[in-house]
VOGU-3710 file (C-alpha; in Angstrom, 3 decimals, decimal comma):
1> mtafdsdrrn> 17,804/101,875/93,422  18,344/102,911/97,028  16,140/101,816/99,881  14,694/105,327/99,865  13,766/104,948/96,188  11,958/101,668/96,887  10,092/103,221/99,780  9,214/106,179/97,608  7,758/103,906/94,942  5,630/102,066/97,498
11> llrsgsfsfa> 4,372/105,360/98,874  3,451/106,620/95,423  1,602/103,427/94,539  -0,666/104,016/97,518  -1,908/107,391/96,167  -5,582/107,702/95,263  -6,836/108,494/91,767  -8,312/111,959/92,033  -8,687/113,663/88,676  -10,652/111,928/86,016
21> aaalpaasla> -11,473/108,300/86,436  -14,980/109,685/86,742  -14,381/112,340/84,121  -13,083/109,901/81,519  -15,782/108,842/79,068  -16,674/105,222/78,628  -15,156/105,256/75,138  -11,806/106,064/76,676  -11,954/103,164/79,125  -13,048/100,831/76,376
31> asaaqdhspa> -10,152/101,900/74,233  -7,798/101,230/77,108  -9,237/97,791/77,667  -8,886/96,980/74,000  -5,210/98,097/74,089  -5,566/99,979/70,825  -2,235/101,806/70,760  -2,672/103,803/67,566  -3,287/107,570/67,437  -6,671/106,785/65,896
41> atptnavfdi> -7,826/105,612/69,332  -8,816/109,151/70,365  -10,891/109,366/73,546  -13,741/111,804/73,419  -14,231/115,007/75,404  -10,564/115,902/74,785  -9,171/113,632/77,558  -6,406/111,299/76,384  -5,540/108,542/78,855  -1,964/107,432/78,212
51> raygavgngk> -2,956/103,835/79,039  -5,229/103,891/76,008  -2,092/104,376/73,936  -0,128/101,535/75,497  1,445/102,962/78,650  1,876/100,271/81,293  2,950/102,230/84,371  4,798/99,443/86,151  8,084/101,323/86,533  9,915/98,724/84,415
61> tldtpainrs> 8,447/98,962/80,916  9,558/101,964/78,882  6,425/104,069/78,389  7,892/106,952/76,370  6,479/105,844/72,963  2,960/105,478/74,352  3,083/108,845/76,111  4,368/110,661/73,040  1,635/108,993/70,956  -1,027/110,282/73,323
71> idaaaaaggg> 0,443/113,807/73,240  0,555/113,721/69,443  -3,068/112,581/69,338  -4,135/115,439/71,598  -2,267/117,932/69,436  -3,772/116,490/66,254  -7,242/116,877/67,767  -6,599/120,579/68,337  -5,630/120,185/71,978  -6,738/118,404/75,107
81> vvlfppgqyl> -5,799/116,842/78,430  -3,274/114,003/78,471  -4,021/112,060/81,631  -1,412/110,164/83,667  -3,392/107,813/85,967  -1,689/106,363/89,070  1,401/104,393/88,136  5,134/104,628/87,527  5,840/105,640/83,938  9,445/104,948/82,987
91> cfsihlrsfv> 10,497/107,431/80,322  13,171/109,006/78,205  12,384/112,323/76,459  8,724/113,346/76,392  7,830/115,893/73,698  5,498/118,665/74,823  3,099/120,218/72,294  1,040/123,395/71,930  -2,534/123,290/73,298  -1,740/120,082/75,220
101> hlhlaqgati> -2,168/119,874/78,988  -0,539/117,075/80,992  -2,331/116,139/84,196  -0,487/113,987/86,734  -3,042/112,279/88,929  -2,398/111,526/92,585  -0,061/108,537/92,630  1,226/109,135/89,100  5,006/109,364/88,631  6,994/110,183/85,525
111> laadsprpgd> 10,194/108,280/86,271  13,361/109,266/84,396  14,995/106,132/82,993  18,696/105,599/83,608  20,869/107,508/81,204  23,428/105,418/79,312  26,538/104,935/81,389  29,884/106,161/80,024  30,957/103,778/77,284  27,480/102,247/76,953
121> stgyngggyd> 26,200/102,828/73,414  22,896/101,031/73,891  21,383/102,692/76,939  18,301/101,383/78,715  16,367/99,063/76,404  18,513/100,310/73,528  17,479/103,928/74,036  18,364/107,210/75,645  17,321/110,823/75,909  17,090/113,031/72,851
131> paelktawdl> 20,498/114,337/71,760  21,501/117,823/72,809  21,391/120,514/70,153  24,462/121,161/68,032  26,998/123,587/69,442  26,670/127,251/68,590  29,041/130,200/68,535  27,589/131,476/71,814  27,956/128,260/73,832  31,051/129,726/75,489
141> yqdyghnhwh> 29,027/132,477/77,148  27,262/130,200/79,673  27,674/126,734/81,142  26,824/123,726/78,953  23,459/122,971/80,501  22,056/126,427/79,744  22,523/125,946/75,978  20,624/122,686/75,543  16,995/121,755/76,074  16,341/118,616/74,018
151> nsllwgedlh> 18,336/116,297/76,283  15,661/116,510/78,967  12,909/114,367/80,435  10,170/116,748/79,240  10,963/119,445/76,699  9,445/121,782/74,158  10,579/124,516/71,773  8,619/127,230/69,944  5,379/126,200/71,648  2,428/128,060/73,122
161> dlsitgpgli> -0,532/127,365/75,386  0,710/124,324/77,285  0,545/123,231/80,893  1,446/120,528/83,412  -0,633/120,229/86,574  -1,811/117,740/89,147  -0,540/116,328/92,450  1,731/113,707/90,854  5,531/113,466/90,816  8,335/113,920/88,289
171> yghglsfggg> 11,244/111,805/89,520  14,504/112,450/87,680  16,345/109,442/89,019  18,203/108,706/85,788  19,168/112,310/85,009  22,636/113,823/85,183  23,147/116,635/87,659  25,949/117,947/85,464  28,828/117,206/87,806  31,652/114,762/88,230
181> hnprgnypty> 32,064/114,052/91,947  28,827/112,714/93,387  28,310/113,361/97,096  24,532/113,294/96,769  23,724/109,599/96,992  24,546/106,148/95,662  23,190/106,519/92,146  25,173/106,869/88,890  27,060/109,964/87,794  26,744/111,056/84,167
191> taeqqgvgnk> 28,333/113,708/81,997  25,760/115,912/80,282  27,684/115,985/76,996  27,481/112,206/76,662  25,097/111,005/73,941  21,748/109,878/75,323  22,179/111,437/78,772  19,290/113,428/80,236  20,313/116,696/81,854  17,079/118,357/83,053
201> aialkncrnv> 13,606/117,426/84,264  11,697/120,126/82,320  13,159/122,410/79,633  11,401/124,964/77,434  12,811/127,354/74,855  10,976/130,224/73,131  7,497/129,423/74,398  4,552/131,456/75,645  1,414/131,015/77,745  2,748/128,281/80,020
211> lfrdfsvlkg> 1,408/126,972/83,340  3,013/124,610/85,875  0,998/123,873/88,997  0,679/121,499/91,965  3,141/118,694/91,112  6,439/117,774/92,743  9,938/117,183/91,395  12,467/114,854/93,021  16,089/114,866/91,778  15,601/117,185/88,819
221> ghfaflltgv> 19,087/116,823/87,303  21,146/119,907/86,491  17,888/121,902/86,409  14,489/120,838/87,669  13,172/123,634/85,406  15,170/125,344/82,648  12,869/127,926/81,080  14,516/130,114/78,443  12,678/132,785/76,496  9,349/131,732/78,013
231> dnltidniki> 6,784/134,546/78,276  3,473/134,677/80,128  4,684/131,990/82,505  3,023/130,883/85,754  4,627/128,499/88,263  2,432/127,836/91,284  2,418/125,424/94,239  5,359/123,350/92,987  7,495/121,355/95,450  11,090/120,597/94,442
241> dtdrdgidid> 13,666/118,403/96,208  16,712/118,366/93,970  20,471/118,057/93,388  21,207/121,320/91,549  19,095/124,343/90,540  15,395/124,278/91,265  13,799/126,824/88,917  15,880/128,704/86,333  13,963/131,542/84,669  16,232/132,682/81,847
251> ccqnvrvsnc> 15,429/135,549/79,456  11,724/135,258/80,357  9,124/138,008/80,563  5,825/138,346/82,413  6,499/135,602/84,947  4,698/134,692/88,176  6,249/132,257/90,680  4,167/131,647/93,807  3,597/129,256/96,692  6,600/127,070/95,810
261> tvnspwddgi> 8,906/125,027/98,055  12,459/124,384/96,847  15,097/122,338/98,681  18,323/122,558/96,656  21,320/122,062/98,963  23,938/121,967/96,186  22,778/124,899/94,080  20,279/127,743/93,809  16,597/127,384/94,569  14,823/129,984/92,432
271> cpkssfalgy> 17,228/131,552/89,972  16,267/134,235/87,453  18,954/134,533/84,767  19,518/136,476/81,565  22,123/134,475/79,652  23,202/134,592/76,010  21,746/131,132/75,388  19,275/132,430/72,781  22,120/133,949/70,773  21,338/137,488/71,866
281> arptrnltia> 20,972/139,418/75,115  17,370/139,370/76,359  16,346/140,595/79,833  14,209/138,772/82,327  11,486/141,348/82,845  8,249/141,793/84,805  8,850/138,984/87,303  7,155/138,356/90,642  8,159/135,748/93,217  5,787/135,436/96,170
291> ncfvtgcyel> 5,023/133,179/99,127  7,917/130,780/98,500  10,084/128,700/100,865  13,689/128,076/99,816  16,189/125,987/101,735  19,394/124,007/101,442  19,528/122,137/104,733  17,367/119,061/104,209  18,248/115,589/102,936  16,907/114,901/99,465
301> gsvldgtfkk> 13,384/113,519/99,537  12,674/114,526/103,114  10,876/117,733/102,135  8,569/115,900/99,755  7,742/113,123/102,208  7,268/115,615/105,036  9,975/114,306/107,380  12,257/117,347/106,891  15,484/115,585/107,906  18,321/118,074/108,250
311> fapelhvprt> 21,855/117,221/107,204  24,180/116,415/110,060  26,155/119,531/111,072  29,474/117,861/110,258  28,388/116,909/106,719  29,886/119,318/104,196  27,039/120,490/101,976  27,046/123,931/100,288  23,491/124,596/101,528  22,977/127,065/98,675
321> grikcgtesn> 19,211/126,952/98,170  18,658/130,693/97,698  16,858/133,154/95,431  19,441/134,644/93,063  19,313/136,916/90,010  22,394/135,771/88,057  25,057/134,596/87,663  24,402/134,495/83,896  23,546/138,148/83,355  23,890/139,384/79,781
331> ggfinvaisn> 20,444/140,836/79,152  19,344/142,102/82,545  16,693/141,945/85,245  14,061/144,684/85,031  10,918/145,145/87,140  11,323/142,368/89,701  9,154/142,086/92,821  9,846/139,478/95,524  7,594/139,221/98,574  6,621/137,034/101,519
341> cvfegchgya> 9,418/134,490/101,204  11,109/132,282/103,825  14,764/131,170/103,779  16,158/128,404/105,981  19,623/126,858/106,139  20,757/128,383/102,842  22,386/131,453/101,330  20,581/134,789/101,255  19,333/136,935/98,398  21,805/137,570/95,573
351> lesmdgalle> 21,451/140,245/92,887  24,301/140,022/90,395  25,218/141,889/87,220  28,471/140,404/85,940  28,063/140,112/82,163  26,652/143,514/81,192  23,137/143,170/82,605  20,968/146,157/83,453  19,769/145,047/86,885  17,228/147,725/87,719
361> dvaitnttmr> 13,961/148,342/89,558  13,873/145,527/92,112  11,644/145,518/95,198  12,033/142,868/97,921  9,767/142,865/100,956  8,585/140,695/103,857  11,334/138,090/104,191  12,296/135,906/107,130  15,624/134,057/107,208  17,156/131,555/109,609
371> dlacgplflr> 20,470/129,698/109,945  22,089/131,159/106,840  25,351/129,951/105,278  26,296/133,493/104,166  25,054/137,025/104,751  21,385/137,731/104,044  22,138/140,142/101,167  24,692/139,941/98,341  24,541/142,692/95,698  27,329/142,505/93,156
381> lgrrlrgpke> 28,181/144,630/90,119  31,273/143,245/88,360  33,091/142,793/85,091  33,275/139,099/84,264  31,790/140,121/80,877  31,154/136,639/79,554  29,622/137,609/76,207  30,552/138,924/72,767  33,574/141,168/73,249  32,410/143,790/70,781
391> stqvgtlkri> 29,138/144,464/72,644  29,600/143,432/76,275  30,457/146,103/78,828  29,901/146,603/82,556  26,191/146,830/83,317  24,228/148,524/86,079  22,782/147,668/89,472  20,444/150,390/90,698  17,053/151,313/92,111  16,889/148,482/94,638
401> lisnlecyna> 14,395/148,621/97,533  14,592/146,000/100,303  12,295/146,216/103,323  10,844/144,190/106,181  13,620/141,608/106,411  14,343/139,577/109,541  17,310/137,224/109,844  18,281/134,998/112,777  21,623/133,208/113,127  23,430/134,875/110,243
411> prqasiltgi> 27,085/133,823/109,873  30,150/135,843/110,760  30,497/137,190/107,215  28,465/140,377/106,707  26,043/141,175/103,918  28,114/142,369/100,949  27,003/145,161/98,620  29,833/146,063/96,273  30,448/147,452/92,830  33,901/147,935/91,324
421> pghliedvkl> 36,072/151,023/90,911  34,415/153,365/88,423  31,165/151,396/88,356  28,977/151,986/91,393  25,842/150,349/92,723  23,267/153,148/92,851  20,031/154,126/94,583  19,691/151,401/97,200  17,162/151,784/100,028  17,091/149,339/102,953
431> sniyietvgg> 14,444/149,691/105,685  12,899/147,807/108,588  15,656/145,187/108,812  16,747/143,134/111,822  19,798/140,867/111,536  21,113/138,778/114,422  24,540/137,303/113,667  26,609/134,677/115,445  29,184/137,389/116,161  32,673/136,387/117,227
441> gtpedanasp> 34,548/138,686/114,853  38,198/139,144/115,839  40,526/142,156/115,628  42,130/140,427/112,645  38,715/140,284/110,980  38,228/143,988/111,642  41,394/144,688/109,645  40,358/142,492/106,714  40,338/144,103/103,269  38,363/141,955/100,819
451> teqednypdp> 39,909/141,992/97,344  37,938/143,483/94,472  37,342/140,165/92,643  36,263/142,245/89,633  36,116/139,449/87,052  35,757/136,351/89,232  32,672/134,231/89,728  30,490/136,229/92,131  29,938/134,325/95,339  30,222/135,873/98,809
461> erfgatpssg> 32,581/133,152/100,041  35,237/134,373/97,606  35,469/137,668/99,493  36,557/135,932/102,694  36,363/137,680/106,056  34,588/141,031/106,154  35,717/143,925/108,388  32,161/144,426/109,671  29,502/142,205/111,197  26,387/143,625/109,534
471> fflrhmrhle> 27,087/145,271/106,176  30,171/145,630/103,989  29,390/148,494/101,575  31,785/149,446/98,783  31,621/151,411/95,526  28,097/152,752/95,993  26,201/155,970/95,299  22,973/157,110/96,967  22,545/154,624/99,829  19,770/154,965/102,389
481> mshveiantt> 19,245/152,792/105,474  16,429/153,360/107,944  15,240/151,376/110,954  18,015/148,809/110,607  19,307/146,862/113,623  22,373/144,619/113,872  22,670/142,318/116,883  25,429/139,782/117,696  24,819/136,727/119,862  28,474/136,759/120,974
491> pdtrpsfslt> 30,762/139,774/121,296  32,197/141,043/118,013  35,142/143,434/117,802  34,182/144,659/114,321  31,981/147,632/113,527  28,504/146,822/112,294  28,886/148,867/109,089  31,944/149,279/106,879  31,791/151,852/104,054  34,413/152,356/101,333
501> dvdradffai> 34,037/154,647/98,303  30,426/155,555/99,072  28,936/158,792/97,757  25,923/160,086/99,724  24,875/157,740/102,498  21,955/158,358/104,866  21,491/156,338/108,060  18,331/156,944/110,078  17,191/155,102/113,226  20,089/152,631/113,207
511> taprgaaaaf> 20,718/150,304/116,137  23,981/148,432/116,631  26,012/147,050/119,560  27,939/149,769/121,396  30,830/147,885/122,957  34,530/148,155/122,261  33,870/148,398/118,519  32,593/151,482/116,757  29,363/151,202/114,793  30,713/152,661/111,535
521> alhdvkdlri> 34,090/152,293/109,798  34,311/154,982/107,106  36,794/155,114/104,220  36,513/157,620/101,368  32,894/158,506/102,140  31,201/161,660/100,838  27,994/163,356/101,998  27,308/161,245/105,087  24,308/161,774/107,372  23,480/159,823/110,525
531> gwsraapdtt> 20,410/160,754/112,512  18,148/159,631/115,349  20,245/156,502/115,818  21,355/154,482/118,815  24,437/153,362/116,884  26,172/156,766/116,670  25,600/160,465/117,395  23,822/162,630/114,858  26,431/163,400/112,225  26,601/165,339/108,973
541> lptidnknl> 29,923/165,328/107,120  30,725/166,346/103,521  33,761/164,044/103,389  35,293/161,542/105,757  38,120/159,030/105,447  39,697/156,409/107,717  37,543/157,243/110,699  35,309/155,237/113,023  32,099/156,492/114,595
//
């Protein structure tokens, strides 16, 4: 354990017991005192104290058997609340059940036990996490972690009506983050495929009517949440400080994510996906994300303890931490609304259809961004096509509305919105946007021609330098921008907007620097209109190619 871990334990021990010491019936306390560890010791009033089933909570004794007994007892009784009083509960895999609610009291921590080290067949106290599911024919269509749920700290499959709430903590110290090189801290590195290794903090597959609220997750492994095929899902007021993805919402429908804080410097913060992990293409549909803070610039643990310590500028950290639809994108993303979110020290929004997804009907509004590691917007339609060859073809990316976005200290690379030849991004409307970039673009940058990258992994960094400072727009149809301003803190020799293979583009009330560089670089553009703008004179042209305005 690091010094931070020891301090964290001491801090957690000091938490007060808030939920149900008073609510627990006397029979429950008596059962705990008697240390009757059998499922027959069922507290009344549907509250099941895990200490009544043998949990110790000292951070050293393995409490998984006692916790699973208490969950089984609640399920056998037709449902109830499984209470985690203050304490440190060292665990391997905890099995969630239908109609069972876990409540983590203030000062309660579910502590992930150390996974077996490579070559260690015994694991901690002769145990380990549940084995991952057997391989399937569709494992090749997404990364390993997306295909397996059982090798997790808390998991459930084919369940309904379950919840985890309370101000406690889930600490995935012993989980694998799914990588080899470990720049994240001085704790062990594990390979997810190894027997007994835990790969995720919370994983659900094919569930419905699920609620997560109020708790925190520290070091959540490869995924703090992997939720696949989970419908009627609510995630509210969760704080996450983690090594890889924060919340992965994969092939889920009717989902509400609100009031969450996610610090995920090495991977994505809130990440809707639509993989082939269920064995068929299923869209993520009817999703709202509201009032969330995502970031990638803080040292692990410092968001949860409130110190908010930023990484040193010279420390190489990806600072990903964004909201992204993709990269796994077989089924699609349909009816998505994102509002009132804050980005800091991370990447911007990403909407990606690479594996045949229908990415349609997305509205994003009221966003503030600061100190980004890439442009504020990345919209990508491509042809990676990682899926069954006989049924996977290029998808769609259309009907996207983005409004009321403010970004300060954006990097030199512009926002990138690009399809591929023959497959265009369609019907995009951007309004009320202010982006201030660091500027500094050179004449060499202005002549850059980003490669198509049609079948590569879709990340903005792979496109390299962009020939514009604000927006790089390519292979699009029906684009509308209104009340958009680009500002550069240092002089930039590039135009603010670069358009290539764009069919019908309207620019209204556009503001951009008017120095040595033109505002617009236009290549193979049809049906262009510019009006009431400070960036360029009113213009209407049926076709235009290789011209600056």
